[in-house]
C-alpha positions in Angstrom: 108.4 83.6 119.9 105.4 84.4 117.8 103.6 81.3 116.5 103.3 82.3 112.8 103.1 78.7 111.6 100.2 78.0 114.0 98.3 81.0 112.7 98.8 79.9 109.1 97.7 76.4 109.9 94.5 77.8 111.4 93.7 79.6 108.1 94.4 76.4 106.1 92.1 74.4 108.5 89.1 76.5 107.6 89.8 76.9 103.9 87.4 74.2 102.9 84.6 75.6 105.0 85.1 79.1 103.6 85.1 77.8 100.0 81.8 76.0 100.5 79.8 78.7 102.2 76.6 79.7 100.4 76.1 83.1 99.0 73.3 83.7 101.4 75.5 82.7 104.4 78.3 85.0 103.2 76.0 87.9 102.8 74.4 87.3 106.2 77.9 87.5 107.8 78.9 90.6 105.8 75.8 92.5 106.9 76.3 91.5 110.5 79.9 92.7 110.2 78.8 96.0 108.7 76.4 96.6 111.5 79.0 95.7 114.1 81.5 98.3 112.7 78.8 101.0 113.0 77.7 99.9 116.5 81.4 99.9 117.7 82.6 103.1 116.0 83.4 104.8 119.4 85.6 101.8 120.4 87.3 101.8 117.1 88.0 105.5 117.2 89.4 105.2 120.8 91.8 102.5 119.7 92.7 104.5 116.6 93.5 107.5 118.8 96.3 105.4 120.4 97.9 104.9 117.0 97.5 108.6 116.1 99.1 109.6 119.4 102.1 107.4 118.7 102.3 108.7 115.1 102.5 112.3 116.3 105.1 111.4 118.9 107.2 109.7 116.2 106.9 112.7 113.8 104.9 110.9 111.1 103.9 113.3 108.3 100.5 114.8 108.0 99.8 112.8 104.9 100.6 109.5 106.6 98.5 110.5 109.7 95.6 111.1 107.3 96.0 107.6 106.0 95.9 106.3 109.5 93.0 108.3 110.9 89.6 106.8 111.5 86.5 109.0 111.9 82.9 108.1 112.3 82.3 108.9 108.7 85.2 106.7 107.6 84.0 103.8 109.7 80.5 104.1 108.3 82.0 104.2 104.8 83.9 101.0 105.7 80.6 99.4 106.7 78.9 100.6 103.5 81.7 98.9 101.5 80.7 95.6 103.2 77.1 96.2 102.3 77.9 96.9 98.7 79.9 93.7 98.5 76.8 91.9 99.7 74.9 93.3 96.8 77.4 92.2 94.2 77.0 88.9 92.4 78.9 86.0 93.9 81.6 85.0 91.4 82.2 81.6 93.0 80.7 78.8 90.9 80.4 81.0 87.8 80.8 79.0 84.6 83.3 80.9 82.6 83.3 78.6 79.6 81.4 75.4 78.7 82.0 73.1 75.7 81.8 69.5 74.4 84.7 67.6 72.9 84.2 65.2 69.9 84.9 62.2 72.3 81.9 63.1 74.3 83.6 64.8 77.3 81.7 67.8 78.6 84.1 70.5 80.0 83.3 73.5 82.3 85.7 76.2 83.3 84.4 77.3 86.7 85.5 80.2 89.0 86.8 79.0 92.4 88.4 80.6 95.5 92.2 81.0 95.6 92.3 79.5 99.1 94.4 81.5 101.7 95.3 85.0 100.7 98.0 87.0 102.6 97.9 90.8 102.6 100.7 92.9 103.9 99.8 96.6 104.2 100.9 99.7 105.9 99.0 102.5 107.7 95.5 102.5 106.3 93.2 100.5 108.7 90.3 100.6 106.3 92.2 98.0 104.3 91.4 95.6 107.1 87.6 95.8 106.4 88.0 95.9 102.6 90.2 92.9 102.6 87.9 90.9 104.7 84.8 91.8 102.6 86.3 90.8 99.3 88.2 87.7 100.4 85.3 86.4 102.4 82.7 87.0 99.5 85.0 85.0 97.2 85.3 82.1 99.6 88.9 82.7 100.7 90.5 82.9 104.1 92.7 85.9 104.7 95.8 86.5 106.9 96.5 90.2 107.4 99.8 91.8 108.3 99.4 95.5 109.0 102.1 98.0 109.9 103.0 98.6 113.5 101.8 102.2 113.2 98.2 100.9 113.0 98.4 97.9 115.2 95.7 99.0 117.8 93.3 100.0 115.0 93.8 96.8 113.2 93.4 94.6 116.2 90.1 96.4 117.1 88.7 96.1 113.6 89.5 92.5 113.4 88.0 91.8 116.8 84.8 93.4 115.8 84.6 91.6 112.5 85.6 88.2 113.9 82.9 88.5 116.7 80.3 89.3 114.0 81.3 86.3 111.9 81.1 84.0 114.8 77.6 85.1 115.7 76.6 83.8 112.3 78.0 80.3 113.0 81.1 80.7 110.9 84.6 79.9 112.0 86.2 83.3 112.6 89.5 82.0 111.5 88.5 83.0 107.9 90.0 86.3 109.1 93.3 86.4 111.0 95.7 89.1 111.9 99.4 88.8 112.6 99.7 90.9 115.7 103.4 90.7 116.0 105.0 93.9 114.6 108.6 92.7 114.2 110.1 93.0 110.8 111.4 89.4 111.1 107.9 88.1 111.4 106.9 90.0 108.2 109.8 88.4 106.4 109.0 85.0 107.7 105.4 85.4 106.5 106.6 86.0 102.9 108.1 82.5 103.1 104.9 80.6 104.1 104.3 79.2 100.6 103.2 75.9 102.2 100.1 77.6 103.7 99.5 80.8 101.7 98.3 80.7 98.1 98.9 84.3 97.0 100.4 87.4 98.7 99.3 90.9 98.0 101.3 93.9 99.3 99.5 97.2 99.7 101.6 100.3 100.6 104.6 102.4 99.6 107.3 101.6 97.1 109.6 100.2 99.8 107.1 97.6 101.1 106.1 96.5 97.6 109.7 96.1 96.6 110.5 94.1 99.7 107.6 91.7 99.1 108.4 91.2 95.4 112.0 90.5 96.1 111.7 88.3 99.3 108.5 86.3 98.9 108.5 82.8 97.7 104.6 83.0 97.5 103.1 84.2 94.2 102.6 88.0 94.5 100.0 90.3 93.0 101.9 93.6 92.8 100.0 96.7 93.8 101.7 100.0 93.0 102.5 103.4 94.2 100.9 106.3 92.3 102.9 108.9 90.5 99.8 110.1 88.6 99.8 112.8 85.9 97.3 115.4 84.7 98.1 116.4 81.1 96.3 119.6 80.0 96.2 119.6 76.2 96.1 122.8 74.1 92.3 122.4 73.5 91.4 121.9 77.1 88.6 123.9 78.7 90.4 126.0 81.3 87.8 125.8 84.0 87.5 122.0 83.6 91.3 121.7 83.8 91.4 123.8 87.0 88.6 121.7 88.6 90.1 118.4 87.7 93.6 119.2 88.9 92.4 120.8 92.1 90.4 117.6 92.9 93.0 115.2 91.8 95.8 116.9 93.8 94.1 118.2 96.9 90.9 116.2 97.6 93.1 113.7 99.6 96.8 114.0 99.3 97.7 110.7 101.0 96.2 108.3 98.5 97.9 106.5 95.5 95.4 108.0 93.0 96.2 111.6 93.9 97.9 113.6 91.1 101.6 114.2 91.7 102.6 115.8 88.4 101.2 118.3 86.0 101.9 118.5 82.2 100.8 121.5 80.2 100.9 122.0 76.4 103.1 125.0 75.7 100.4 126.7 73.6 98.1 127.0 76.6 100.7 127.3 79.3 100.7 131.1 79.7 97.0 131.2 80.0 96.3 128.2 82.1 99.3 128.0 84.6 98.4 131.2 86.5 94.8 129.9 86.9 95.9 126.6 88.2 98.4 128.2 90.6 95.8 130.6 91.9 93.4 127.7 92.7 96.0 125.4 94.2 97.3 128.3 96.3 94.1 127.8 98.4 95.7 124.6 99.7 99.3 126.0 99.7 100.4 123.5 97.0 104.1 123.9 96.2 104.9 124.0 92.5 108.2 122.5 91.3 108.6 123.7 87.7 110.6 123.2 84.6 112.2 126.3 83.0 109.3 127.5 80.9 106.6 127.1 83.7 109.1 128.7 86.2 109.3 131.8 83.9 105.6 132.0 83.5 104.8 131.7 87.2 107.7 133.6 88.6 108.0 134.1 92.4 106.5 131.6 94.7 107.5 128.4 92.8 110.6 126.2 92.9 112.7 124.7 90.1 112.1 121.0 89.6 114.8 118.4 89.7 114.9 115.2 87.7 114.0 113.3 90.9 110.8 115.4 91.3 109.3 114.0 88.1 109.5 110.4 89.3 108.3 111.0 92.9 105.1 110.2 94.7 105.0 113.1 97.1 101.9 112.3 99.1 102.0 115.9 100.1 101.0 119.4 98.9 103.7 119.3 96.2 103.3 119.2 92.5 105.9 118.7 89.7 105.2 120.8 86.6 106.4 120.5 83.0 105.5 122.0 79.7 105.4 119.8 76.6 105.1 120.5 72.9 102.6 117.8 71.9 100.4 115.0 73.2 103.1 112.6 72.0 105.7 114.3 74.2 103.3 114.1 77.1 102.9 110.3 76.5 106.7 109.7 76.4 107.2 111.7 79.6 104.4 109.9 81.4 105.7 106.4 80.3 109.2 107.3 81.5 108.2 108.5 85.0 104.9 107.0 85.9 104.2 104.0 88.0 101.5 102.6 85.6 98.7 103.6 88.0 96.3 106.4 86.8 96.8 109.1 84.2 94.5 111.8 82.8 94.3 114.1 79.7 92.1 117.2 79.7 91.2 117.9 76.1 88.4 118.8 73.7 90.2 117.0 70.8 89.0 113.4 70.3 92.1 112.6 68.3 94.4 113.7 71.1 92.2 111.8 73.6 92.5 108.5 71.7 96.3 108.9 71.3 96.6 109.4 75.0 94.3 106.5 75.8 96.1 104.1 73.5 99.7 105.4 74.2 99.9 105.7 77.9 101.0 102.6 79.8 98.9 102.6 82.9 96.2 100.5 84.6 93.7 103.4 84.3 93.7 106.2 81.7 91.2 109.0 81.9 89.8 111.6 79.5 88.4 114.7 81.3 88.0 113.2 84.7 90.0 113.2 88.0 92.4 110.3 88.7 90.7 110.1 92.1 88.1 107.8 90.6 90.6 104.9 90.5 89.0 103.1 93.4 87.1 99.9 93.8 84.2 101.7 95.4 83.9 104.2 92.6 84.2 101.5 90.0 81.2 99.7 91.5 83.2 96.8 93.0 82.1 97.6 96.6 85.6 97.8 97.8 89.1 96.9 96.6 92.1 95.0 97.7 94.4 97.4 96.0 95.3 98.8 92.6 97.3 96.3 90.6 99.9 97.9 88.3 101.1 94.7 86.9 99.8 93.0 83.7 99.4 89.4 84.7 96.0 88.1 86.1 94.8 91.4 87.5 95.2 95.1 86.6 93.6 98.2 88.1 91.3 98.1 91.1 91.1 94.5 92.3 87.5 93.5 93.1 85.9 90.1 93.6 86.8 88.4 90.3 90.5 89.3 90.7 90.5 87.3 94.0 89.4 84.0 92.3 91.1 81.3 90.3 89.4 78.7 88.2 89.3 74.9 87.7 88.1 72.7 84.8 85.3 70.3 85.6 85.2 67.4 83.1 82.2 65.1 82.8 82.5 61.8 81.0 80.7 58.5 80.6 83.5 56.0 80.6 86.0 57.6 78.1 89.6 56.3 78.1 92.4 57.8 76.0 93.7 55.7 73.2 
């Protein structure tokens, strides 16, 4: 039987050490870990190939295989993420507020680590490095539970990172991986409230739903991405084509890829054929409402109600025409997952209506939704994209992985 309790106890035992590490010591270890990833890229790719072979044998989709795949370039990008985190200010110890009370008490609100963070994720092994970098820089210990489809990749990455940490004289148990892939172990991990301070799920809708419903540990909910591109009647056609092409096809397997296209009826006849022609380069399947179906004719399919609420993670796009920016906002708020939404427009008034009316963590004007990413926001890396409204929203960087405490200084005060 897998010793999950023992693993959690190891994390708790080094919680104090992790929280007291100096910024210099943390940065030293992060740089060593980044170099180790690059030095061991061939080993990591070989282990990843084992997972890819199993994925192909099991009929895993192309999009999911892309999420799983490691290349030299992706490993070097993981390492660069660790280096960027080094260069970011250390939030631990930051004085958020400071004030005096009439009775002479001096009070500071200070940013502190959360403690032990648990992260349950699916097939993207780069999450392993990102999670380590951000939790470690913020003085936390992390327990990772990846999906069985990436077990060889995750074990290899964790081994490389732990070895690098240890060479810097730091207890490697600040980073732990649950290597058992049984579903029962995952469920048991969700009940480890005695040891784990916060739990973060990162993956598909099914995983997130399971964690939210079964965990007795506080959860920061990350979300799936049913992201929309709305092309307003004043949009520049070439800009619209470029943004949609990038948002939909640059990488289909990620949560910030566009899944749905909305077009103002006044520009539909002009813009839809241009969009279709460009996305035909990637064989994107259009699933259209009645108006867009009539405009595009052969080569498209009729959309169902289910299509408008679906994260495809594939070369499929739902399409709908609308009569106003207000209708676009209502449609998005009905079907979206509160992740990332975009308006393409040259009308500042429409842009502001969209920015203020759409309920999402990230709302764009004239830019691809693919920028919703901790690296692109300058956070160095991210734990995930939070689609909830408490504590953290949008890409979660360093500050979102901290809590705070009040430090109160007195000189003998007692309460009357």
